[in-house]
C-alpha positions as CSV (number, residue, x, y, z in Angstrom):
1,M,-5.3,-69.7,6.8
2,S,-2.8,-69.0,4.0
3,L,0.5,-67.3,4.5
4,T,-0.7,-64.3,2.8
5,V,-3.5,-63.7,5.0
6,T,-1.4,-64.4,8.1
7,M,1.2,-61.7,6.8
8,Q,-1.6,-59.3,6.1
9,K,-2.9,-59.6,9.8
10,L,0.6,-59.3,11.3
11,E,1.1,-56.1,9.3
12,E,-2.1,-54.8,10.4
13,M,-1.3,-55.6,14.0
14,R,2.0,-53.7,13.4
15,L,3.9,-56.7,14.2
16,S,6.7,-56.0,11.3
17,G,9.6,-57.7,13.1
18,F,7.5,-60.8,13.6
19,S,6.1,-60.8,10.0
20,R,9.5,-60.2,8.5
21,A,11.1,-63.0,10.5
22,Y,8.2,-65.3,9.8
23,R,8.5,-64.7,6.0
24,E,12.1,-65.4,6.0
25,M,11.7,-68.5,8.0
26,T,8.9,-70.0,5.8
27,E,10.8,-69.0,2.6
28,S,14.0,-70.7,3.7
29,N,12.3,-73.6,5.3
30,K,14.5,-73.0,8.3
31,G,11.5,-73.7,10.7
32,R,12.0,-77.4,10.1
33,D,15.2,-77.5,12.1
34,F,13.7,-75.8,15.1
35,T,11.2,-76.9,18.0
36,T,8.0,-75.0,18.4
37,D,9.3,-73.1,21.4
38,E,12.6,-72.1,19.4
39,I,10.3,-70.8,16.5
40,I,8.3,-68.7,19.0
41,A,11.4,-67.4,20.8
42,H,13.0,-66.5,17.4
43,L,9.8,-64.6,16.3
44,V,9.3,-62.8,19.4
45,Q,13.1,-61.8,19.7
46,A,12.8,-60.4,16.0
47,E,9.6,-58.4,17.0
48,W,11.4,-57.1,20.1
49,D,14.6,-56.0,18.2
50,D,12.5,-54.4,15.4
51,R,10.6,-52.2,18.0
52,Y,13.9,-51.4,19.8
53,N,15.5,-50.3,16.7
54,R,12.7,-48.2,15.7
55,R,12.5,-46.6,19.2
56,L,16.2,-46.0,19.1
57,H,16.0,-44.3,15.7
58,R,13.2,-42.0,17.0
59,L,15.1,-41.0,20.1
60,M,18.4,-40.3,18.3
61,A,16.7,-38.2,15.8
62,K,14.9,-36.1,18.5
63,A,18.0,-35.7,20.5
64,R,19.7,-33.7,17.5
65,F,23.2,-34.7,18.5
66,R,26.2,-32.7,17.3
67,Y,28.2,-35.7,16.6
68,Q,27.3,-39.3,15.8
69,A,29.5,-40.8,18.6
70,S,29.6,-44.0,20.5
71,M,31.2,-45.2,23.7
72,E,33.4,-47.5,21.6
73,E,34.9,-44.6,19.8
74,I,36.0,-42.8,22.6
75,D,39.9,-42.3,22.5
76,Y,41.7,-43.1,25.7
77,V,45.3,-43.1,24.1
78,F,45.2,-39.3,23.6
79,K,46.8,-37.5,26.6
80,R,43.9,-35.5,28.0
81,N,43.3,-36.8,31.5
82,L,40.3,-39.1,30.7
83,D,39.9,-41.9,33.2
84,K,38.5,-45.0,31.2
85,N,37.1,-46.5,34.5
86,V,35.0,-43.3,35.0
87,I,33.6,-43.4,31.5
88,L,32.7,-47.1,31.9
89,R,30.9,-46.5,35.0
90,L,28.9,-43.6,33.4
91,S,28.2,-45.9,30.4
92,T,25.8,-48.1,32.5
93,C,23.6,-45.0,32.7
94,D,22.9,-45.6,36.4
95,W,23.7,-41.9,37.1
96,I,20.6,-41.1,34.9
97,T,18.4,-43.4,36.9
98,R,19.8,-41.7,40.1
99,R,19.0,-38.1,38.7
100,Q,22.7,-37.1,38.8
101,N,24.5,-34.8,36.5
102,V,27.8,-34.9,34.5
103,I,30.1,-31.8,34.1
104,I,32.8,-32.0,31.3
105,T,35.4,-29.1,31.2
106,G,38.6,-28.6,29.3
107,S,40.1,-26.3,26.8
108,T,39.0,-26.4,23.1
109,G,39.7,-29.3,20.9
110,L,39.9,-32.0,23.8
111,G,36.6,-33.7,22.7
112,K,34.1,-32.3,25.2
113,S,31.1,-32.3,22.7
114,F,32.2,-35.8,21.4
115,L,32.2,-37.3,24.8
116,A,29.0,-35.6,25.7
117,S,27.3,-36.9,22.6
118,A,28.7,-40.3,23.2
119,L,27.2,-40.3,26.6
120,G,23.8,-39.1,25.2
121,Q,23.7,-41.6,22.7
122,Q,24.6,-44.5,25.2
123,A,21.6,-43.0,27.2
124,C,19.3,-43.3,24.1
125,Q,20.4,-47.1,23.7
126,H,19.1,-47.4,27.4
127,G,15.8,-46.0,26.3
128,H,16.2,-42.6,27.9
129,K,14.8,-39.2,26.2
130,V,17.6,-37.0,25.5
131,Y,18.1,-33.5,24.0
132,Y,21.4,-32.0,22.9
133,R,21.8,-28.1,22.4
134,N,24.4,-25.6,22.2
135,C,23.8,-23.2,25.1
136,T,23.6,-19.9,23.1
137,K,21.2,-21.4,20.5
138,L,19.0,-22.8,23.2
139,F,18.7,-19.6,25.0
140,D,18.0,-17.9,21.7
141,E,15.4,-20.3,20.9
142,L,13.8,-19.9,24.4
143,K,13.8,-16.1,23.8
144,M,11.9,-16.5,20.6
145,A,9.5,-18.7,22.6
146,K,8.8,-16.0,25.0
147,A,8.0,-13.7,22.1
148,D,5.5,-16.0,20.4
149,G,4.0,-17.5,23.7
150,S,5.3,-20.8,23.6
151,Y,7.8,-20.5,26.3
152,I,6.0,-22.4,28.9
153,K,5.4,-25.3,26.5
154,E,9.0,-25.4,25.5
155,I,10.2,-25.3,29.1
156,N,7.7,-28.1,30.0
157,K,9.1,-30.3,27.1
158,I,12.6,-29.9,28.4
159,E,11.7,-30.6,32.0
160,K,10.2,-34.0,31.0
161,L,13.6,-35.1,29.1
162,D,15.5,-37.7,31.0
163,L,18.9,-36.1,29.9
164,L,19.6,-32.6,28.8
165,I,23.0,-31.8,27.3
166,L,24.1,-28.2,27.2
167,D,27.2,-27.7,25.2
168,D,29.6,-24.8,25.0
169,F,28.4,-23.2,28.3
170,G,30.1,-20.0,29.2
171,L,31.4,-18.9,26.0
172,K,30.5,-15.4,27.0
173,P,29.0,-13.8,30.2
174,L,25.3,-14.5,30.5
175,E,22.6,-11.8,30.2
176,N,20.1,-11.4,32.8
177,I,17.3,-13.3,30.9
178,Q,19.8,-16.0,30.1
179,R,20.7,-16.4,33.9
180,L,16.9,-16.7,34.7
181,M,16.4,-19.2,32.0
182,M,19.4,-21.4,33.2
183,L,17.9,-21.1,36.7
184,E,14.5,-22.2,35.5
185,L,15.7,-25.0,33.5
186,L,17.9,-26.4,36.4
187,E,15.2,-25.7,39.0
188,D,12.7,-27.8,37.0
189,R,15.2,-30.7,36.6
190,H,16.9,-30.7,40.1
191,G,16.3,-34.0,41.8
192,K,14.1,-35.3,38.9
193,R,16.2,-35.4,35.8
194,S,19.8,-35.5,34.5
195,T,21.8,-32.8,33.0
196,I,25.3,-32.8,31.0
197,I,27.1,-29.5,30.9
198,A,30.2,-29.1,28.5
199,S,32.3,-26.0,29.1
200,Q,35.5,-24.7,28.2
201,L,35.7,-22.9,31.5
202,P,36.6,-24.6,34.8
203,V,33.8,-24.8,37.5
204,S,35.7,-22.2,39.5
205,K,34.9,-19.7,36.6
206,W,31.4,-20.4,36.2
207,H,30.3,-17.9,39.2
208,E,31.9,-15.1,37.4
209,I,30.5,-16.0,34.0
210,I,27.0,-16.5,35.3
211,G,27.1,-13.0,36.9
212,E,24.4,-12.0,39.6
213,P,25.9,-13.8,42.7
214,T,22.5,-14.8,44.1
215,I,21.4,-16.5,40.9
216,A,24.9,-17.9,40.3
217,D,24.9,-19.6,43.8
218,A,21.4,-21.0,43.1
219,I,22.6,-22.4,39.8
220,L,25.7,-23.9,41.0
221,D,24.0,-25.4,43.9
222,R,21.5,-27.2,41.9
223,L,24.1,-28.6,39.4
224,V,27.6,-28.9,40.8
225,H,27.0,-30.8,44.1
226,S,25.2,-33.8,42.3
227,S,27.6,-34.2,39.5
228,H,30.2,-36.4,38.2
229,R,33.1,-34.3,37.0
230,I,35.2,-34.9,34.0
231,E,38.2,-32.4,33.8
232,L,40.0,-32.9,30.7
233,D,43.5,-31.4,30.2
234,G,45.9,-31.4,27.4
235,V,48.5,-29.3,25.5
236,E,47.4,-30.7,22.1
237,S,44.1,-30.4,20.3
238,M,42.5,-33.7,19.2
239,R,41.3,-31.9,16.1
240,T,44.8,-30.9,15.2
241,K,46.1,-34.5,15.9
242,Y,43.5,-36.2,13.7
243,K,43.7,-33.6,11.0
244,N,47.6,-33.9,10.8
245,N,47.1,-37.8,10.6
């Protein structure tokens, strides 16, 4: 069988990584220096890497992150009460496997959104399905979904996500429809999937911002007690620091 025919069949079987590595190997004659087992291992690894990278690209695109952030880019020098040991433990993504949550609080400019994005992108690298949304925008989108009849479909899609990231929670008091949406989102995910919430408000203020005491109790019960808490604190904004530098 000719090389061209072999390549064609590999492409038809969608083994693009295998095909690319095999072509490079034959064109460079590197195969002469390897055993059969080493050649097979190299080609299989190339195919595995290709599939992993394509899946990661799809997961990252669907997540719609606010920032392109990585765990390696997190700043531990800036004084903001960020425990590196806690972040390193979260970077394993075991908390997602255990269906736990993360709450990130702190004043504006301390890097809450960046940290949430970094944790989310780490989750994508572990193969988890992630979705990142500003709270207000998500509520507006779900309102529109109610109007056009696609609400149940959208809620079901969110329920199936391994990790939902809700940023800028509590910028203003929730309306009744937003309270009910928030409760439904967390009820569907409670004990099944993980959620990250980033907020400028400390958790002690959430009851007030949610409003209706009964619904607020239900929301906090489903979220806070199974959460890792990151409470950022600092007198200087990271945005100001890096802008001045």
